[in-house]
C-alpha positions in Angstrom: 21.1 -2.1 38.3 22.6 0.1 35.9 22.5 0.6 32.0 25.6 0.9 29.9 25.0 1.9 25.9 21.3 0.4 25.9 22.6 -2.7 28.2 21.3 -3.8 31.3 23.6 -5.5 34.0 22.5 -7.0 37.3 24.5 -6.3 40.1 24.3 -7.3 43.5 24.1 -10.8 45.3 22.1 -13.7 45.0 21.3 -16.5 47.6 23.8 -19.6 47.2 21.9 -22.5 45.9 22.6 -26.2 46.8 20.8 -28.5 44.6 18.9 -31.4 47.1 17.3 -34.4 45.0 14.6 -34.8 47.8 13.6 -31.2 47.1 13.2 -31.8 43.0 13.0 -28.7 41.5 10.2 -26.9 43.8 13.2 -24.4 44.8 12.6 -20.4 45.3 15.5 -19.5 43.0 14.5 -21.7 40.0 10.8 -20.5 40.2 12.1 -16.9 40.2 13.9 -17.4 37.1 10.8 -19.5 35.4 8.7 -16.4 36.3 11.3 -14.1 34.9 11.2 -15.9 31.5 7.4 -16.1 31.4 7.3 -12.1 31.3 9.9 -11.6 28.7 9.0 -9.6 25.9 10.8 -9.1 22.8 11.9 -5.6 21.7 11.2 -4.4 18.1 13.4 -1.7 16.8 12.4 1.0 14.3 15.5 1.9 12.1 14.8 5.0 9.5 16.8 4.5 6.3 17.6 7.8 4.3 19.7 7.5 1.1 20.9 9.9 -1.6 20.1 9.8 -5.2 21.6 6.7 -6.8 22.6 5.2 -3.3 22.1 1.7 -2.1 20.5 0.9 1.1 23.3 -1.4 1.9 21.5 -4.6 2.7 19.9 -7.5 1.4 16.6 -9.2 2.1 16.0 -13.1 2.2 13.9 -16.2 3.0 16.0 -18.9 4.1 15.4 -22.7 3.9 14.4 -24.0 7.6 14.1 -20.2 8.9 11.1 -18.2 9.5 10.6 -14.3 8.1 12.3 -12.0 5.8 15.7 -11.9 7.1 18.2 -9.0 6.9 21.4 -10.1 5.3 24.5 -8.5 3.8 24.7 -5.3 6.1 27.4 -3.8 4.7 30.0 -1.8 6.9 29.5 2.0 7.2 26.5 1.7 4.6 23.1 3.4 5.2 21.7 0.3 6.8 24.1 -0.4 9.5 24.4 3.6 10.3 20.7 3.3 10.7 20.9 0.3 13.1 20.0 -2.7 10.9 21.8 -5.9 11.8 22.5 -9.2 10.2 19.8 -11.6 11.1 17.1 -9.1 11.8 13.7 -9.9 10.9 11.6 -7.4 9.4 8.2 -6.9 10.9 6.9 -3.4 9.1 7.8 -1.6 6.1 6.5 1.8 6.4 4.3 1.2 9.2 2.5 -1.8 7.5 2.9 -5.3 8.9 4.6 -7.6 6.6 5.7 -10.7 8.7 2.9 -12.7 7.1 3.3 -11.0 3.4 4.8 -12.7 0.8 8.6 -12.1 0.0 8.2 -10.5 -3.3 5.6 -8.3 -2.3 7.9 -7.0 0.7 10.7 -6.3 -1.8 8.4 -4.4 -4.2 7.3 -2.4 -0.9 10.7 -1.7 0.0 11.6 -0.6 -3.9 8.6 2.0 -4.1 9.5 3.7 -1.0 12.1 5.6 -2.9 15.0 7.2 -0.9 13.4 7.0 2.6 12.7 3.8 4.0 11.1 3.2 7.7 11.7 -0.6 8.7 10.7 -1.9 12.2 12.6 -5.1 12.8 13.5 -7.8 15.5 16.5 -9.3 16.5 17.0 -12.9 14.8 17.3 -14.8 18.3 14.4 -12.8 19.9 12.4 -13.6 16.7 12.8 -16.9 17.0 12.6 -17.4 20.6 9.3 -15.2 20.3 7.7 -17.9 17.8 8.7 -20.8 20.0 6.6 -19.2 22.6 3.6 -18.7 20.3 3.8 -15.0 20.7 1.5 -12.9 18.6 4.0 -10.7 16.5 1.4 -8.6 14.7 -0.1 -7.4 18.5 3.6 -7.1 19.4 4.2 -4.0 16.9 1.0 -2.7 17.8 2.1 -2.9 21.7 5.5 -1.3 20.5 3.7 1.6 19.1 1.9 2.2 22.3 -0.8 3.9 20.5 -3.1 3.9 17.3 -2.9 6.4 14.7 -4.4 7.1 11.2 -2.2 7.1 8.1 -1.4 10.0 6.1 -3.3 11.2 3.1 -2.2 11.7 -0.7 -4.5 14.6 -2.0 -4.8 15.8 -5.5 -6.3 18.9 -5.8 -8.0 20.5 -9.1 -8.6 24.0 -9.1 -12.1 25.4 -9.2 -12.9 28.1 -11.3 -14.9 29.7 -8.7 -13.2 29.1 -5.4 -9.6 28.0 -6.8 -8.0 25.5 -4.6 -9.8 26.0 -1.8 -7.2 25.7 0.9 -4.8 27.6 2.9 -1.8 27.1 5.3 -0.9 28.6 8.5 2.3 28.4 10.0 1.9 26.2 13.5 3.1 29.0 16.4 6.4 28.6 17.5 7.3 25.5 15.3 9.1 26.0 12.7 8.5 24.1 9.1 4.9 22.9 10.3 1.9 24.4 8.8 -1.8 24.1 9.8 -5.0 23.7 6.8 -7.6 25.8 6.7 -10.4 25.3 3.8 -13.0 26.7 1.8 -16.1 24.8 3.0 -17.3 22.7 -0.1 -14.1 23.6 -2.2 -11.9 21.7 -4.1 -9.6 20.8 -1.3 -12.4 19.6 0.8 -13.5 17.3 -2.2 -10.3 15.8 -2.6 -10.2 14.5 1.0 -8.2 17.1 3.0 -9.6 17.7 6.1 -9.9 21.2 8.7 -6.9 21.3 10.6 -4.9 18.9 8.9 -1.1 19.4 9.0 0.8 19.7 5.7 3.6 17.3 5.4 4.6 17.5 1.6 3.7 19.1 -1.5 4.3 18.4 -4.9 7.5 16.4 -4.1 8.9 18.9 -1.5 8.8 18.2 2.4 7.6 21.5 3.9 9.6 21.4 7.1 12.4 22.6 4.9 10.4 25.4 3.9 9.2 29.0 5.2 5.9 30.1 4.9 7.1 32.7 2.2 8.6 29.6 0.0 5.3 27.6 0.4 3.5 30.6 -0.7 5.6 31.0 -3.8 4.9 27.3 -4.6 1.3 27.9 -4.1 1.2 30.6 -6.6 3.3 28.4 -9.4 1.4 25.1 -9.1 -1.1 26.4 -11.9 -4.5 24.5 -12.1 -3.6 21.3 -9.8 -1.5 20.8 -6.6 -0.9 17.2 -4.8 -0.1 17.3 -0.9 0.5 14.9 1.8 -1.5 15.5 5.0 -2.4 14.3 8.5 -4.7 14.9 11.3 -2.7 16.9 14.2 -3.3 14.1 16.9 -1.8 11.4 14.4 1.1 13.7 13.7 1.8 13.9 17.5 1.8 10.1 17.5 4.0 9.7 14.5 6.7 12.7 16.1 6.9 10.6 19.3 7.9 7.4 17.5 10.3 9.2 15.8 8.6 7.9 12.7 8.7 10.1 9.3 5.4 10.4 7.7 5.5 9.6 4.2 3.9 9.4 0.7 4.5 5.6 0.8 2.3 5.3 4.0 -0.5 7.3 2.4 -4.0 6.6 1.5 -4.6 8.0 -1.9 -7.3 10.7 -2.5 -8.4 11.6 -6.0 -5.4 11.0 -7.6 -5.8 11.7 -11.5 -3.8 8.7 -12.9 -3.1 4.8 -11.5 -1.4 2.0 -12.7 -3.5 -0.8 -13.5 -3.2 -4.4 -13.1 -4.6 -6.4 -15.7 -4.9 -10.2 -16.2 -5.0 -11.9 -19.6 -5.9 -15.3 -20.8 -4.1 -16.4 -23.8 -6.4 -17.1 -26.8 -5.3 -19.4 -30.2 -3.6 -16.5 -31.3 -1.8 -15.4 -28.3 -2.3 -12.2 -26.2 -3.0 -10.1 -29.2 -0.9 -7.0 -28.6 2.5 -6.0 -29.7 5.3 -5.0 -27.2 7.4 -2.1 -28.6 10.4 -0.4 -27.2 10.3 3.3 -27.7 12.0 6.4 -26.9 9.5 9.5 -26.0 10.1 13.1 -26.4 11.7 13.6 -22.9 14.6 11.2 -24.1 13.2 8.1 -21.6 13.0 4.5 -23.2 9.7 2.8 -22.1 8.3 -0.8 -23.1 5.0 0.4 -24.7 1.7 -1.9 -25.8 0.6 -1.3 -29.1 -1.8 -2.4 -31.9 -4.7 -4.6 -29.7 -6.4 -7.0 -31.8 -10.1 -6.7 -32.4 -11.7 -8.7 -29.8 -8.2 -10.2 -28.4 -7.6 -11.5 -25.1 -5.7 -7.7 -24.3 -8.7 -5.9 -25.6 -11.1 -7.8 -23.6 -8.7 -7.5 -20.6 -8.7 -3.6 -21.0 -5.3 -2.8 -22.5 -5.1 0.5 -23.8 -3.0 1.7 -27.0 0.3 3.3 -25.7 0.2 2.5 -22.1 3.7 1.9 -20.4 4.5 -1.7 -19.1 5.5 -1.6 -15.8 5.5 -5.3 -14.3 4.8 -8.8 -15.9 3.5 -11.2 -13.4 4.6 -8.9 -10.5 8.0 -8.6 -11.8 9.3 -4.9 -12.4 10.5 -4.3 -15.9 12.7 -1.3 -15.2 15.7 -3.0 -15.3 14.7 -5.8 -18.0 15.8 -5.8 -21.8 13.1 -6.2 -24.6 13.7 -9.8 -25.3 13.9 -10.6 -21.4 10.5 -9.2 -21.2 9.0 -11.1 -24.0 10.5 -14.4 -22.5 8.8 -13.7 -19.2 5.2 -13.3 -20.9 6.1 -16.5 -23.4 6.8 -18.5 -20.2 4.0 -17.9 -18.3 1.8 -20.1 -20.0 -1.7 -19.4 -20.8 -2.4 -16.5 -18.3 -0.4 -13.2 -17.5 -0.6 -10.1 -15.4 0.5 -7.0 -16.8 0.6 -3.6 -15.0 0.3 -0.7 -17.2 0.0 3.2 -16.5 -0.5 5.9 -19.2 2.3 8.1 -20.1 0.5 10.9 -18.6 0.6 8.6 -15.5 3.9 7.7 -15.7 5.2 11.6 -16.0 2.7 12.3 -13.0 4.5 10.1 -10.5 7.9 10.9 -12.0 7.3 14.8 -11.2 6.5 13.8 -7.7 9.5 11.4 -7.4 7.4 8.5 -6.7 6.8 5.2 -8.1 4.0 4.8 -10.2 3.5 1.2 -8.5 2.7 2.9 -5.5 -1.0 3.2 -6.0 -2.1 0.5 -8.1 -5.6 -0.5 -9.2 -6.5 -4.6 -10.1 -8.7 -4.3 -12.9 -9.9 -7.5 -13.2 -13.4 -7.6 -14.8 -15.6 -10.5 -13.9 -17.4 -11.3 -17.2 -20.0 -13.5 -16.0 -21.2 -10.8 -13.7 -21.3 -8.3 -16.5 -23.6 -10.6 -18.8 -27.1 -10.3 -17.6 -29.2 -13.4 -17.8 -31.8 -13.1 -20.1 -35.4 -13.2 -18.4 -37.8 -15.7 -20.0 -40.8 -14.8 -21.0 -42.6 -17.4 -18.6 -41.0 -15.3 -15.6 -43.4 -13.4 -13.4 -41.3 -10.1 -13.3 -38.1 -8.9 -15.0 -37.0 -7.5 -12.1 -36.0 -10.6 -10.5 -32.4 -10.4 -11.5 -32.1 -6.8 -10.1 -33.6 -7.3 -7.0 -31.0 -10.2 -6.5 -28.3 -8.0 -6.9 -29.6 -5.4 -4.7 -29.0 -7.9 -1.6 -25.7 -7.2 0.2 -23.4 -10.3 0.4 -21.6 -11.4 3.8 -18.0 -12.3 2.8 -15.9 -14.2 5.3 -11.9 -13.5 4.5 -9.6 -15.3 6.0 -5.7 -13.7 5.8 -3.6 -16.0 3.5 0.0 -15.7 2.3 -0.9 -12.7 0.3 -2.9 -11.1 3.2 -6.5 -10.6 2.7 -6.0 -10.3 -0.8 -7.9 -6.9 -1.5 -7.4 -3.2 -1.4 -10.0 -0.7 -0.5 -10.5 2.6 -2.1 -12.6 5.9 -1.4 -16.2 6.4 -2.8 -15.3 10.0 -4.7 -16.3 13.1 -2.9 -18.0 11.3 0.1 -17.2 9.0 2.7 -17.6 5.5 2.0 -15.3 2.6 0.8 -15.2 0.1 -2.2 -12.9 -2.7 -2.9 -10.4 -1.3 -5.3 -8.2 -4.2 -6.1 -8.8 -8.0 -5.6 -5.5 -10.0 -6.0 -6.1 -13.1 -8.7 -6.3 -16.4 -6.7 -5.9 -14.6 -3.4 -8.4 -14.9 -0.2 -10.6 -12.0 -0.9 -11.5 -13.6 -4.6 -12.1 -16.9 -2.9 -14.7 -15.2 -0.6 -16.6 -13.5 -3.4 -15.2 -9.9 -3.5 -15.5 -8.2 -6.7 -14.2 -5.0 -7.8 -16.3 -2.1 -7.1 -18.1 -3.9 -4.4 -19.2 -1.1 -1.8 -18.1 -1.9 1.9 -21.1 -1.6 4.3 -20.0 -3.2 7.3 -16.5 -4.6 8.5 -17.1 -7.0 11.4 -20.6 -5.9 12.0 -20.1 -2.4 12.2 -21.3 0.1 9.8 -18.9 1.8 7.5 -21.1 3.7 5.1 -20.3 6.9 6.5 -16.9 6.3 7.8 -13.4 7.7 5.9 -11.4 5.0 4.2 -8.7 5.5 7.0 -11.0 4.8 10.0 -12.1 1.6 7.7 -8.6 0.5 7.4 -8.1 0.6 11.0 -11.2 -1.7 11.5 -9.8 -4.2 9.2 -6.2 -4.2 11.1 -8.1 -4.8 14.6 -9.9 -7.6 13.4 -6.6 -10.0 13.1 -6.3 -12.7 10.6 -10.3 -13.2 10.1 -12.6 -10.6 8.6 -16.3 -10.2 7.9 -17.5 -7.7 5.4 -20.9 -6.9 4.4 -20.9 -5.5 0.8 -22.8 -4.5 -2.3 -22.7 -4.4 -6.2 -21.5 -0.9 -6.7 -24.2 -0.6 -9.7 -27.2 -1.5 -7.2 -25.6 0.5 -4.3 -25.3 3.7 -6.3 -28.9 3.7 -7.4 -29.9 2.9 -4.0 -27.8 6.1 -2.7 -26.6 8.3 -5.5 -24.7 8.2 -8.7 -21.2 7.7 -8.8 -18.8 10.6 -10.3 -17.9 9.4 -13.8 -13.9 8.8 -13.9 -11.8 11.0 -16.0 -10.9 9.7 -19.6 -7.4 10.1 -20.0 -6.1 9.8 -23.9 -2.8 8.0 -24.7 0.2 10.0 -26.5 1.3 8.8 -29.6 5.1 8.3 -30.5 6.6 6.6 -33.6 10.4 6.6 -32.7 10.4 2.6 -32.3 13.3 0.5 -32.8 12.2 -3.1 -31.2 8.9 -4.6 -31.3 7.2 -8.0 -30.3 4.0 -9.7 -31.1 2.7 -11.4 -28.0 
């Protein structure tokens, strides 16, 4: 046996086989072939794509009638994709370390777009993919086996300077390894409260990859950062695993901690007078033109859904509006019928992500409000105790979630400044909503294992290990807070005004 250019040739003599019908197929040569087929294992490939600003990745992602999976097509000869190993017909298994074979096509396309100028794809040859499906192989298990080890995702942490202790963080060069820095913390300081852990490795700071920086350059950045800084960190063992896999560590893979701004997904039900807001095309002081939501009618669907005056529109029904004209956006809203989903962010939030070189859609919160839950049922005079409703809400709920076309249909977030996780987003009409999960629910158990004192990345690993079925024990946030400790209030972010409008629509 010898290997050449990644291909394996079998060289040697084989026994001559003459078929005897009396012997049937019970022949050693044929049995050996069947046994060889039974141990066949498909081999995924990791492709890391890096493009220059304004450059295309040079491939298309398609779904095709009669074929399974997300299919790589139109790979441009000599383009970024081809140079990094993508081939026509490949099937996409993971985007930035996230399994996507069972995720909807628009969601996968959005993940790729939000990745920015660096993209990490795990793919499988088209013929191997179809053969694996015909044999009933577990593709998710295949991706796990390909990595050979489990590792935690990186954390994107926003640190606000404390008046007394400062940022509470220092960076020390790793001896003998250029461009690598270890984290040291002030116990209980601002960095520790923002999700940074002692011994973490620094990967990225305020949009700059630190592998390109000297320690003195890093120190200068720290001095110029002002009252806050955003860093990407990872624990040292997971960093080694990424390096062994030759996988980049990127913000698009990260779990967010303490970010001051988040895009919000809002769901509106149309009323007799429409949705009750104006959509204006406005030019900001920086010269950027944006579609802005203005002048919400009192008690309108927009006001009830939580739309705030001055927010920038990012998506309509999951479709990015970045490349759409004003009239095209208005048409998208009008043809959606009696319900529409809008993704928005404050101008300050948009600027925050722009300065970091990240998509504002990267970490989005679904703020669907369960109005029935908010309305407290009055207790009649004949009731024995006015605490009946409160006691009922304090009972933890078991929610069984089966993975659907949109995954489990929920996202997890961190309880501020402490271990623990909560439901930060529930997809409208998804499996999570159907199972009874609500935004704000605190997660107490995952598949029977208590996670109240576990950090977000550990809980995510448990969820992934559960496969296609998930059992969660959750509790209403208010009831849980009373039982434990009050939540930290969220920061109130005001909206900026801009009068330079030149196009407006009432919706």
